[in-house]
Structures are given as C-alpha cells and as structure tokens.
RORO-824447 format. One record per residue: residue in three letters; z, y, x of N, C-alpha, C, O in turn. Coordinates in Angstrom, 3 decimals. Layout:
<recs>
> ALA, Z, Y, X, Z, Y, X, Z, Y, X, Z, Y, X
...
</recs>
This chain:
<recs>
> MET, 5.698, 45.835, 91.908, 5.326, 46.282, 90.582, 4.878, 47.728, 90.643, 5.265, 48.488, 91.530
> SER, 4.058, 48.081, 89.682, 3.515, 49.436, 89.651, 3.629, 49.984, 88.242, 4.095, 49.307, 87.326
> ALA, 3.191, 51.231, 88.088, 3.197, 51.856, 86.766, 2.336, 51.076, 85.790, 2.601, 51.083, 84.588
> SER, 1.300, 50.399, 86.295, 0.388, 49.696, 85.399, 1.011, 48.459, 84.749, 0.482, 47.957, 83.758
> ASP, 2.125, 47.961, 85.289, 2.771, 46.817, 84.648, 4.158, 47.173, 84.107, 5.006, 46.304, 83.909
> THR, 4.363, 48.457, 83.877, 5.636, 48.976, 83.386, 5.406, 49.695, 82.068, 4.353, 50.297, 81.860
> ALA, 6.395, 49.635, 81.172, 6.358, 50.396, 79.925, 7.738, 50.978, 79.660, 8.755, 50.357, 79.968
> LEU, 7.762, 52.169, 79.089, 8.994, 52.815, 78.652, 9.179, 52.539, 77.169, 8.295, 52.833, 76.364
> LEU, 10.333, 51.971, 76.802, 10.666, 51.744, 75.405, 11.643, 52.816, 74.947, 12.761, 52.904, 75.454
> VAL, 11.223, 53.621, 73.999, 12.080, 54.636, 73.391, 12.551, 54.044, 72.061, 11.816, 54.028, 71.074
> ILE, 13.779, 53.564, 72.065, 14.299, 52.781, 70.955, 15.115, 53.644, 69.992, 16.116, 54.250, 70.374
> ASP, 14.669, 53.686, 68.745, 15.429, 54.265, 67.624, 15.845, 55.721, 67.827, 16.858, 56.142, 67.266
> ALA, 15.110, 56.492, 68.596, 15.388, 57.924, 68.740, 14.798, 58.614, 67.517, 13.730, 59.223, 67.576
> GLN, 15.527, 58.501, 66.405, 14.983, 58.899, 65.112, 15.996, 59.709, 64.303, 17.207, 59.607, 64.502
> GLU, 15.471, 60.502, 63.403, 16.275, 61.392, 62.580, 17.260, 60.653, 61.683, 18.233, 61.251, 61.225
> SER, 17.037, 59.391, 61.425, 17.929, 58.610, 60.560, 19.392, 58.763, 60.963, 20.273, 58.816, 60.105
> PHE, 19.651, 58.832, 62.264, 21.034, 58.896, 62.741, 21.745, 60.172, 62.325, 22.963, 60.158, 62.143
> ARG, 21.018, 61.282, 62.168, 21.646, 62.535, 61.734, 22.286, 62.390, 60.350, 23.114, 63.213, 59.960
> HIS, 21.916, 61.382, 59.632, 22.389, 61.191, 58.260, 23.423, 60.080, 58.159, 23.645, 59.516, 57.088
> ARG, 24.050, 59.775, 59.288, 25.122, 58.778, 59.340, 26.441, 59.504, 59.625, 26.428, 60.545, 60.281
> PRO, 27.567, 58.989, 59.154, 28.854, 59.670, 59.365, 29.291, 59.726, 60.830, 30.138, 60.549, 61.177
> THR, 28.744, 58.887, 61.688, 29.129, 58.873, 63.104, 28.422, 59.954, 63.927, 28.787, 60.180, 65.081
> TRP, 27.426, 60.620, 63.361, 26.633, 61.605, 64.093, 27.507, 62.758, 64.568, 28.347, 63.260, 63.823
> HIS, 27.302, 63.170, 65.809, 27.997, 64.336, 66.373, 26.968, 65.154, 67.134, 26.492, 64.735, 68.189
> GLU, 26.631, 66.290, 66.613, 25.564, 67.127, 67.169, 25.817, 67.507, 68.624, 24.869, 67.693, 69.387
> GLY, 27.081, 67.623, 69.016, 27.404, 68.018, 70.385, 26.940, 67.032, 71.444, 26.788, 67.397, 72.610
> ASP, 26.712, 65.778, 71.045, 26.275, 64.753, 71.994, 24.768, 64.764, 72.233, 24.281, 64.115, 73.158
> VAL, 24.041, 65.487, 71.416, 22.590, 65.348, 71.388, 21.883, 66.046, 72.551, 20.975, 65.462, 73.142
> ALA, 22.264, 67.263, 72.895, 21.526, 68.043, 73.899, 21.395, 67.322, 75.244, 20.283, 67.240, 75.767
> PRO, 22.485, 66.792, 75.833, 22.313, 66.106, 77.125, 21.438, 64.859, 77.010, 20.639, 64.572, 77.901
> PHE, 21.590, 64.124, 75.918, 20.767, 62.936, 75.678, 19.294, 63.318, 75.580, 18.450, 62.717, 76.245
> VAL, 18.985, 64.305, 74.762, 17.590, 64.728, 74.579, 17.005, 65.213, 75.901, 15.852, 64.916, 76.214
> ASP, 17.783, 65.949, 76.669, 17.308, 66.455, 77.967, 16.892, 65.303, 78.880, 15.812, 65.335, 79.469
> ARG, 17.746, 64.290, 78.999, 17.448, 63.169, 79.898, 16.318, 62.296, 79.351, 15.463, 61.838, 80.111
> LEU, 16.312, 62.064, 78.037, 15.244, 61.245, 77.461, 13.903, 61.964, 77.565, 12.890, 61.332, 77.867
> GLN, 13.878, 63.264, 77.321, 12.623, 64.004, 77.443, 12.126, 63.975, 78.881, 10.925, 63.843, 79.118
> ALA, 13.044, 64.099, 79.852, 12.651, 64.011, 81.267, 12.048, 62.637, 81.573, 11.084, 62.532, 82.331
> LEU, 12.613, 61.599, 80.988, 12.102, 60.243, 81.192, 10.718, 60.090, 80.561, 9.809, 59.543, 81.187
> ILE, 10.555, 60.560, 79.352, 9.259, 60.497, 78.668, 8.205, 61.276, 79.446, 7.108, 60.774, 79.691
> ASP, 8.540, 62.501, 79.830, 7.582, 63.339, 80.566, 7.231, 62.729, 81.921, 6.077, 62.765, 82.348
> GLY, 8.235, 62.171, 82.591, 7.993, 61.526, 83.881, 7.117, 60.295, 83.743, 6.254, 60.043, 84.583
> ALA, 7.339, 59.528, 82.682, 6.499, 58.351, 82.435, 5.052, 58.783, 82.219, 4.133, 58.160, 82.752
> ARG, 4.847, 59.823, 81.457, 3.491, 60.330, 81.212, 2.797, 60.721, 82.526, 1.635, 60.383, 82.752
> ARG, 3.526, 61.432, 83.377, 2.956, 61.871, 84.658, 2.588, 60.687, 85.545, 1.692, 60.796, 86.383
> ARG, 3.269, 59.559, 85.368, 3.028, 58.367, 86.196, 2.152, 57.323, 85.487, 2.016, 56.195, 85.961
> ASP, 1.574, 57.703, 84.370, 0.721, 56.797, 83.585, 1.450, 55.534, 83.148, 0.855, 54.460, 83.066
> ILE, 2.736, 55.670, 82.870, 3.516, 54.576, 82.303, 3.425, 54.709, 80.783, 3.784, 55.754, 80.241
> PRO, 2.955, 53.677, 80.086, 2.874, 53.770, 78.631, 4.250, 53.996, 77.998, 5.254, 53.421, 78.416
> VAL, 4.256, 54.845, 76.990, 5.475, 55.146, 76.235, 5.355, 54.464, 74.877, 4.408, 54.698, 74.127
> VAL, 6.336, 53.615, 74.580, 6.348, 52.866, 73.328, 7.505, 53.380, 72.482, 8.652, 53.406, 72.929
> GLN, 7.192, 53.786, 71.261, 8.219, 54.273, 70.351, 8.560, 53.176, 69.344, 7.680, 52.561, 68.741
> ILE, 9.859, 52.951, 69.183, 10.326, 51.909, 68.276, 11.259, 52.557, 67.259, 12.187, 53.279, 67.623
> PHE, 11.003, 52.293, 65.993, 11.844, 52.792, 64.907, 12.562, 51.627, 64.246, 11.990, 50.557, 64.039
> HIS, 13.826, 51.858, 63.920, 14.563, 50.869, 63.126, 14.374, 51.218, 61.656, 14.502, 52.377, 61.261
> ILE, 14.068, 50.204, 60.851, 13.901, 50.435, 59.416, 14.759, 49.457, 58.615, 15.000, 48.323, 59.030
> ASP, 15.207, 49.929, 57.466, 15.932, 49.130, 56.487, 15.313, 49.399, 55.126, 14.449, 50.265, 54.990
> ASP, 15.747, 48.671, 54.140, 15.216, 48.859, 52.790, 15.831, 50.048, 52.068, 15.214, 50.612, 51.165
> GLU, 17.052, 50.437, 52.461, 17.760, 51.519, 51.789, 18.366, 52.472, 52.796, 18.460, 52.154, 53.981
> GLY, 18.778, 53.643, 52.329, 19.502, 54.605, 53.144, 18.615, 55.374, 54.100, 17.393, 55.394, 53.953
> PRO, 19.243, 56.011, 55.086, 18.493, 56.894, 55.994, 17.510, 56.176, 56.916, 16.690, 56.821, 57.569
> PHE, 17.587, 54.848, 56.974, 16.658, 54.081, 57.802, 15.504, 53.500, 56.982, 14.672, 52.764, 57.513
> SER, 15.456, 53.829, 55.700, 14.338, 53.365, 54.880, 13.145, 54.289, 55.084, 13.307, 55.489, 55.309
> GLN, 11.975, 53.734, 55.007, 10.754, 54.537, 55.155, 10.726, 55.633, 54.094, 10.276, 56.747, 54.364
> ALA, 11.201, 55.326, 52.894, 11.172, 56.283, 51.789, 12.081, 57.488, 52.016, 11.894, 58.532, 51.391
> SER, 13.066, 57.350, 52.910, 14.023, 58.443, 53.148, 13.377, 59.653, 53.812, 13.865, 60.776, 53.682
> GLY, 12.278, 59.419, 54.523, 11.660, 60.494, 55.294, 12.329, 60.757, 56.632, 11.916, 61.655, 57.365
> HIS, 13.359, 59.984, 56.958, 14.103, 60.200, 58.206, 13.659, 59.287, 59.343, 14.162, 59.405, 60.460
> VAL, 12.733, 58.386, 59.075, 12.244, 57.486, 60.122, 11.106, 58.201, 60.848, 9.935, 57.829, 60.767
> VAL, 11.521, 59.251, 61.563, 10.616, 60.083, 62.362, 11.329, 60.418, 63.668, 12.544, 60.249, 63.778
> THR, 10.588, 60.883, 64.638, 11.138, 61.210, 65.952, 12.283, 62.209, 65.844, 12.190, 63.212, 65.137
> LEU, 13.354, 61.918, 66.553, 14.521, 62.796, 66.602, 14.128, 64.152, 67.175, 13.578, 64.224, 68.274
> ALA, 14.402, 65.215, 66.448, 14.146, 66.565, 66.948, 15.218, 66.911, 67.969, 16.379, 66.554, 67.768
> PRO, 14.884, 67.574, 69.029, 13.612, 68.209, 69.352, 12.750, 67.416, 70.335, 11.934, 68.004, 71.044
> LEU, 12.916, 66.097, 70.389, 12.069, 65.293, 71.289, 10.597, 65.469, 70.945, 10.221, 65.617, 69.783
> THR, 9.781, 65.448, 71.984, 8.334, 65.438, 71.775, 7.754, 64.276, 72.569, 8.013, 64.122, 73.762
> LEU, 6.969, 63.470, 71.882, 6.287, 62.387, 72.558, 5.056, 61.996, 71.762, 5.012, 62.101, 70.536
> ALA, 4.074, 61.547, 72.495, 2.847, 61.014, 71.907, 2.776, 59.570, 72.384, 2.205, 59.292, 73.438
> PRO, 3.355, 58.645, 71.611, 3.458, 57.267, 72.080, 2.115, 56.563, 72.191, 1.176, 56.855, 71.451
> ASP, 2.047, 55.637, 73.124, 0.873, 54.771, 73.261, 0.862, 53.700, 72.185, -0.194, 53.187, 71.817
> ALA, 2.036, 53.368, 71.687, 2.158, 52.373, 70.616, 3.448, 52.661, 69.862, 4.413, 53.173, 70.431
> VAL, 3.454, 52.327, 68.578, 4.635, 52.495, 67.724, 4.911, 51.164, 67.030, 4.002, 50.520, 66.506
> PHE, 6.176, 50.768, 67.037, 6.593, 49.537, 66.380, 7.798, 49.828, 65.501, 8.596, 50.719, 65.790
> ARG, 7.916, 49.070, 64.435, 9.060, 49.155, 63.538, 9.783, 47.817, 63.558, 9.159, 46.756, 63.538
> LYS, 11.106, 47.887, 63.598, 11.905, 46.669, 63.690, 12.986, 46.665, 62.623, 13.393, 47.712, 62.119
> ARG, 13.437, 45.472, 62.291, 14.520, 45.291, 61.329, 15.714, 44.588, 61.970, 16.707, 44.322, 61.294
> ARG, 15.633, 44.293, 63.232, 16.702, 43.603, 63.962, 17.161, 44.492, 65.111, 16.535, 45.509, 65.411
> HIS, 18.265, 44.097, 65.751, 18.749, 44.880, 66.888, 17.771, 44.833, 68.057, 17.528, 45.856, 68.696
> SER, 17.217, 43.679, 68.342, 16.257, 43.559, 69.439, 14.885, 44.033, 68.978, 14.378, 43.599, 67.944
> ALA, 14.305, 44.915, 69.749, 12.953, 45.396, 69.453, 11.913, 44.302, 69.656, 10.750, 44.479, 69.294
> LEU, 12.315, 43.190, 70.223, 11.387, 42.103, 70.512, 11.323, 41.048, 69.402, 10.622, 40.047, 69.546
> ILE, 12.031, 41.257, 68.321, 12.024, 40.291, 67.219, 11.284, 40.875, 66.021, 11.715, 41.866, 65.432
> GLY, 10.181, 40.255, 65.677, 9.480, 40.583, 64.448, 8.747, 41.902, 64.390, 8.268, 42.289, 63.324
> SER, 8.644, 42.603, 65.502, 8.007, 43.921, 65.490, 6.566, 43.891, 66.002, 5.787, 44.800, 65.712
> GLY, 6.209, 42.857, 66.759, 4.912, 42.807, 67.422, 4.949, 43.363, 68.834, 3.962, 43.271, 69.565
> LEU, 6.084, 43.943, 69.228, 6.215, 44.503, 70.577, 5.971, 43.445, 71.645, 5.309, 43.721, 72.646
> ASP, 6.493, 42.243, 71.446, 6.332, 41.194, 72.444, 4.859, 40.887, 72.705, 4.456, 40.698, 73.853
> VAL, 4.066, 40.837, 71.655, 2.630, 40.570, 71.797, 1.953, 41.713, 72.547, 1.113, 41.476, 73.415
> TRP, 2.316, 42.949, 72.216, 1.739, 44.125, 72.868, 2.058, 44.120, 74.367, 1.173, 44.356, 75.189
> LEU, 3.322, 43.852, 74.724, 3.712, 43.835, 76.139, 2.908, 42.799, 76.923, 2.431, 43.076, 78.024
> ILE, 2.766, 41.622, 76.356, 2.002, 40.567, 77.028, 0.539, 40.971, 77.156, -0.064, 40.784, 78.213
> SER, -0.036, 41.521, 76.095, -1.457, 41.900, 76.127, -1.739, 42.998, 77.142, -2.854, 43.094, 77.656
> LYS, -0.753, 43.820, 77.433, -0.919, 44.914, 78.405, -0.514, 44.507, 79.816, -0.643, 45.300, 80.749
> GLY, -0.028, 43.284, 79.981, 0.379, 42.829, 81.317, 1.676, 43.447, 81.801, 1.910, 43.516, 83.008
> VAL, 2.515, 43.894, 80.897, 3.785, 44.520, 81.261, 4.753, 43.447, 81.746, 4.931, 42.407, 81.111
> ARG, 5.372, 43.729, 82.887, 6.372, 42.818, 83.461, 7.711, 43.517, 83.658, 8.732, 42.874, 83.900
> ARG, 7.692, 44.850, 83.551, 8.908, 45.649, 83.755, 9.023, 46.644, 82.615, 8.052, 47.317, 82.266
> ILE, 10.210, 46.735, 82.037, 10.417, 47.732, 80.995, 11.574, 48.651, 81.364, 12.518, 48.269, 82.054
> ILE, 11.456, 49.856, 80.880, 12.495, 50.866, 81.019, 13.033, 51.095, 79.615, 12.266, 51.379, 78.694
> VAL, 14.347, 50.974, 79.444, 14.961, 51.073, 78.127, 15.777, 52.360, 78.006, 16.581, 52.696, 78.875
> ALA, 15.540, 53.075, 76.891, 16.285, 54.285, 76.560, 16.310, 54.422, 75.042, 15.513, 53.785, 74.353
> GLY, 17.208, 55.239, 74.514, 17.226, 55.494, 73.082, 18.616, 55.475, 72.483, 19.605, 55.764, 73.156
> ILE, 18.675, 55.129, 71.196, 19.909, 55.123, 70.409, 20.085, 53.713, 69.842, 19.080, 53.135, 69.426
> ARG, 21.149, 53.176, 69.795, 22.477, 53.251, 70.298, 22.581, 52.419, 71.558, 22.003, 51.338, 71.672
> THR, 23.336, 52.957, 72.499, 23.502, 52.336, 73.804, 23.861, 50.860, 73.702, 23.184, 50.004, 74.271
> GLU, 24.942, 50.570, 72.963, 25.528, 49.225, 72.926, 24.941, 48.333, 71.842, 25.301, 47.160, 71.745
> GLN, 24.068, 48.859, 71.049, 23.491, 48.040, 69.989, 22.035, 47.732, 70.313, 21.763, 46.791, 71.059
> CYS, 21.109, 48.484, 69.782, 19.698, 48.125, 69.932, 19.200, 48.235, 71.373, 18.362, 47.437, 71.794
> CYS, 19.696, 49.203, 72.128, 19.256, 49.315, 73.524, 19.775, 48.138, 74.351, 19.017, 47.518, 75.098
> GLU, 21.060, 47.833, 74.217, 21.625, 46.701, 74.965, 21.027, 45.374, 74.521, 20.709, 44.530, 75.358
> THR, 20.870, 45.180, 73.222, 20.337, 43.915, 72.714, 18.905, 43.693, 73.183, 18.550, 42.591, 73.601
> THR, 18.089, 44.730, 73.115, 16.707, 44.626, 73.594, 16.685, 44.327, 75.089, 15.862, 43.536, 75.550
> THR, 17.575, 44.949, 75.841, 17.657, 44.712, 77.285, 17.981, 43.253, 77.587, 17.319, 42.627, 78.414
> ARG, 18.982, 42.720, 76.930, 19.371, 41.322, 77.155, 18.229, 40.377, 76.783, 17.923, 39.439, 77.520
> HIS, 17.611, 40.631, 75.644, 16.518, 39.788, 75.174, 15.344, 39.838, 76.156, 14.786, 38.803, 76.518
> ALA, 14.979, 41.041, 76.580, 13.864, 41.190, 77.519, 14.152, 40.481, 78.839, 13.276, 39.822, 79.397
> SER, 15.354, 40.614, 79.326, 15.726, 39.933, 80.562, 15.606, 38.423, 80.404, 15.079, 37.742, 81.284
> ASP, 16.093, 37.904, 79.290, 16.015, 36.461, 79.052, 14.567, 35.984, 78.928, 14.271, 34.819, 79.196
> LEU, 13.676, 36.872, 78.527, 12.252, 36.523, 78.445, 11.543, 36.648, 79.793, 10.371, 36.291, 79.911
> GLY, 12.249, 37.155, 80.812, 11.673, 37.244, 82.146, 11.207, 38.621, 82.575, 10.633, 38.762, 83.655
> TYR, 11.436, 39.634, 81.766, 11.067, 40.997, 82.156, 12.092, 41.549, 83.133, 13.274, 41.214, 83.057
> ASP, 11.643, 42.385, 84.038, 12.544, 43.190, 84.849, 12.865, 44.413, 84.001, 11.969, 45.018, 83.412
> VAL, 14.143, 44.778, 83.940, 14.560, 45.846, 83.047, 15.360, 46.897, 83.801, 16.292, 46.585, 84.542
> ASP, 14.972, 48.148, 83.594, 15.782, 49.286, 84.015, 16.419, 49.861, 82.764, 15.718, 50.273, 81.840
> PHE, 17.742, 49.893, 82.730, 18.492, 50.448, 81.612, 18.933, 51.842, 82.022, 19.739, 52.000, 82.938
> VAL, 18.407, 52.847, 81.347, 18.676, 54.241, 81.716, 19.757, 54.779, 80.784, 19.474, 55.435, 79.781
> SER, 20.984, 54.487, 81.141, 22.133, 54.815, 80.299, 22.210, 56.306, 79.991, 22.580, 56.686, 78.880
> GLU, 21.869, 57.151, 80.953, 21.949, 58.591, 80.715, 20.924, 59.054, 79.680, 21.035, 60.161, 79.153
> ALA, 19.944, 58.228, 79.390, 18.941, 58.533, 78.362, 19.160, 57.664, 77.130, 18.228, 57.370, 76.382
> THR, 20.432, 57.254, 76.934, 20.817, 56.569, 75.703, 21.910, 57.394, 75.040, 22.573, 58.213, 75.676
> LEU, 22.077, 57.157, 73.759, 23.088, 57.877, 72.986, 23.860, 56.881, 72.150, 23.283, 55.953, 71.582
> THR, 25.162, 57.073, 72.076, 25.991, 56.297, 71.162, 27.098, 57.183, 70.642, 27.149, 58.374, 70.949
> PHE, 27.975, 56.607, 69.861, 29.015, 57.358, 69.170, 30.329, 56.611, 69.308, 30.347, 55.400, 69.526
> ALA, 31.419, 57.336, 69.180, 32.741, 56.715, 69.259, 32.863, 55.625, 68.193, 32.266, 55.708, 67.120
> MET, 33.653, 54.605, 68.521, 33.891, 53.493, 67.594, 35.380, 53.142, 67.616, 36.058, 53.342, 68.623
> THR, 35.876, 52.622, 66.506, 37.263, 52.189, 66.403, 37.287, 50.666, 66.309, 36.600, 50.074, 65.477
> ASP, 38.093, 50.038, 67.177, 38.150, 48.571, 67.172, 39.138, 48.071, 66.124, 39.761, 48.872, 65.427
> ALA, 39.283, 46.760, 66.008, 40.118, 46.140, 64.982, 41.600, 46.483, 65.132, 42.352, 46.402, 64.161
> GLN, 42.023, 46.860, 66.324, 43.422, 47.244, 66.553, 43.654, 48.734, 66.336, 44.779, 49.212, 66.487
> GLY, 42.607, 49.473, 65.985, 42.744, 50.900, 65.727, 42.490, 51.797, 66.923, 42.613, 53.018, 66.820
> ARG, 42.137, 51.210, 68.052, 41.838, 52.020, 69.238, 40.461, 52.647, 69.095, 39.498, 51.971, 68.733
> VAL, 40.372, 53.929, 69.377, 39.095, 54.628, 69.354, 38.504, 54.577, 70.754, 39.120, 55.010, 71.728
> TRP, 37.300, 54.039, 70.828, 36.558, 53.968, 72.081, 35.582, 55.140, 72.086, 34.781, 55.284, 71.162
> SER, 35.642, 55.965, 73.106, 34.729, 57.112, 73.197, 33.324, 56.637, 73.527, 33.131, 55.517, 74.001
> ALA, 32.356, 57.486, 73.276, 30.970, 57.167, 73.631, 30.863, 56.884, 75.129, 30.120, 55.992, 75.537
> GLU, 31.594, 57.631, 75.946, 31.557, 57.431, 77.396, 32.104, 56.056, 77.774, 31.559, 55.394, 78.657
> GLU, 33.182, 55.620, 77.108, 33.756, 54.302, 77.383, 32.784, 53.192, 76.954, 32.645, 52.182, 77.644
> ILE, 32.134, 53.384, 75.842, 31.184, 52.388, 75.362, 29.998, 52.287, 76.321, 29.528, 51.187, 76.614
> LYS, 29.517, 53.426, 76.809, 28.426, 53.399, 77.793, 28.864, 52.689, 79.070, 28.111, 51.890, 79.629
> ALA, 30.077, 52.977, 79.531, 30.582, 52.332, 80.754, 30.679, 50.823, 80.564, 30.343, 50.068, 81.476
> ARG, 31.129, 50.371, 79.401, 31.211, 48.946, 79.108, 29.831, 48.312, 79.093, 29.640, 47.215, 79.617
> THR, 28.869, 49.001, 78.495, 27.506, 48.483, 78.454, 26.936, 48.361, 79.858, 26.328, 47.344, 80.195
> GLU, 27.124, 49.382, 80.675, 26.655, 49.317, 82.063, 27.301, 48.148, 82.795, 26.631, 47.432, 83.539
> LEU, 28.604, 47.952, 82.587, 29.327, 46.862, 83.243, 28.725, 45.508, 82.902, 28.498, 44.695, 83.799
> VAL, 28.464, 45.251, 81.638, 28.005, 43.917, 81.248, 26.522, 43.690, 81.521, 26.082, 42.545, 81.620
> LEU, 25.754, 44.755, 81.643, 24.316, 44.598, 81.925, 23.994, 44.553, 83.415, 23.084, 43.837, 83.833
> ALA, 24.734, 45.313, 84.213, 24.402, 45.512, 85.625, 24.306, 44.210, 86.389, 25.218, 43.384, 86.361
> ASP, 23.183, 44.040, 87.074, 22.935, 42.905, 87.960, 22.917, 41.555, 87.244, 22.849, 40.513, 87.896
> ARG, 22.978, 41.563, 85.926, 22.847, 40.334, 85.148, 21.579, 40.403, 84.304, 20.745, 39.498, 84.317
> PHE, 21.464, 41.504, 83.573, 20.348, 41.674, 82.653, 19.443, 42.843, 83.030, 18.289, 42.900, 82.606
> ALA, 19.962, 43.771, 83.824, 19.193, 44.984, 84.129, 19.726, 45.669, 85.372, 20.833, 45.414, 85.845
> ARG, 18.896, 46.532, 85.862, 19.335, 47.503, 86.865, 19.732, 48.741, 86.074, 18.954, 49.230, 85.255
> ILE, 20.931, 49.247, 86.313, 21.344, 50.498, 85.685, 20.747, 51.603, 86.542, 21.045, 51.716, 87.731
> ALA, 19.897, 52.418, 85.921, 19.127, 53.399, 86.684, 19.249, 54.792, 86.080, 19.426, 54.955, 84.872
> THR, 19.150, 55.778, 86.941, 19.000, 57.149, 86.474, 17.552, 57.334, 86.036, 16.706, 56.471, 86.271
> VAL, 17.281, 58.447, 85.409, 15.902, 58.769, 85.037, 15.012, 58.728, 86.271, 13.940, 58.123, 86.257
> GLU, 15.461, 59.370, 87.323, 14.653, 59.466, 88.538, 14.419, 58.097, 89.178, 13.307, 57.794, 89.611
> ALA, 15.453, 57.282, 89.236, 15.305, 55.948, 89.842, 14.375, 55.066, 89.015, 13.551, 54.339, 89.571
> ALA, 14.503, 55.127, 87.700, 13.621, 54.317, 86.847, 12.163, 54.718, 87.023, 11.281, 53.860, 87.054
> LEU, 11.907, 56.002, 87.136, 10.543, 56.482, 87.305, 9.982, 56.175, 88.693, 8.770, 56.052, 88.871
> ALA, 10.881, 56.052, 89.673, 10.448, 55.737, 91.048, 10.012, 54.293, 91.170, 9.284, 53.940, 92.098
> GLY, 10.454, 53.441, 90.234, 10.074, 52.034, 90.270, 11.217, 51.165, 90.727, 12.296, 51.662, 91.051
> PRO, 10.981, 49.859, 90.754, 12.043, 48.926, 91.154, 12.396, 49.092, 92.623, 11.557, 49.476, 93.438
> LEU, 13.645, 48.799, 92.948, 14.085, 48.894, 94.339, 13.405, 47.838, 95.199, 12.939, 48.123, 96.302
> VAL, 13.356, 46.630, 94.685, 12.740, 45.506, 95.389, 11.919, 44.747, 94.370, 12.407, 44.471, 93.274
> PRO, 10.699, 44.407, 94.697, 9.937, 43.615, 93.731, 10.667, 42.335, 93.354, 11.223, 41.643, 94.208
> ALA, 10.656, 42.041, 92.086, 11.363, 40.863, 91.601, 10.618, 39.590, 92.007, 9.388, 39.550, 92.011
> ALA, 11.370, 38.576, 92.339, 10.775, 37.287, 92.666, 10.382, 36.580, 91.376, 11.154, 36.561, 90.418
> ARG, 9.226, 36.018, 91.348, 8.763, 35.309, 90.135, 8.493, 33.872, 90.469, 8.097, 33.099, 89.596
</recs>
C-alpha cells in the first residue's frame, strides 16, 4: 500500500466538546500536538486528510451553535469534509462513497473520543475490509464513571480501546508508524 490508497480521518476534533461538562483543558495540548503532527505528516506524504464533524439537532453539536468548527488551535485544510449523526463516520455521511471513489484501502484514525466515534469507525472500517491504523496518541477522551461508581481515567479508557482493537480491528500505531505506512501489506 502507498500514500495514494491511504486517507487520514480526523474525527470530531471540534469545538463542540469545549462546551460539554466532561471537557478538561489540561488534556488538550498533548492531543493537539500529536494530531497536528499527524495532519502535517499526512500533507507532506500526499495522504488526503478527511475532516469529520459530529452534528446533532440541539446543543453544542448543532450547526446553529457555531461550535461545529475545527478545534482550536488545530490547523488543517481538509481534502473532504463530512458530517455524521452516528458514532461511525461510515454511516450516512457519504464518507464510504468518497473512500471507494478515491481507491482508499487503508485509513488512519484519529480524533475525539477515543472509545466512541474513533473506536466505532475503526471497527466498522475493519469489518468493511479496510486496513486501519488507530493512532491512540492522536485521540482524546475524558474520564468516565461506570455503573458501580468507579471512575475510569482517560488513560485507562485509551488502554482498554487499544486492547480490544489491537490485531483484531486495527494496528495500534504511533504518529510516526502510521505515516511510515503498514508494516506488511495486507493480504486481500
């Protein structure tokens, strides 16, 4: 595989999250640093960058809110932009048609939230036959409390996501490894 059959999906890296109670500004700088490195590296390698926004009818994810814009201070000039209403970016957004029309066979996944839209899109893409690099260091999530009252840290949630995706649905990759390409061409 080459850069010409690869696309970077930047999922839900949008200002809407700043307006949610789970937002923690301290988590943003390392995430933005790694995601920006991934975006910039993709550009240098002629890998198309696809921006995906999550939208809802109400609240900070509604188009009317003005928050469905790129998360500051990220900078990107996407090759394509899609809006979704489901966890998977491949449902109802038109992304699937775009990927097929461009001959994409490998996707790189990054964005917000690690265990929700990024993980769901990864699983869906894998089931559709795409090779997927999941760049956990370029994803962001927030602490969550389970039904028993245990608080799971963002780091624990990322580790769980890596565990369930690795070697089943995706290769867990660093920014550098994802940009270098697949380790071994996938058998088709």
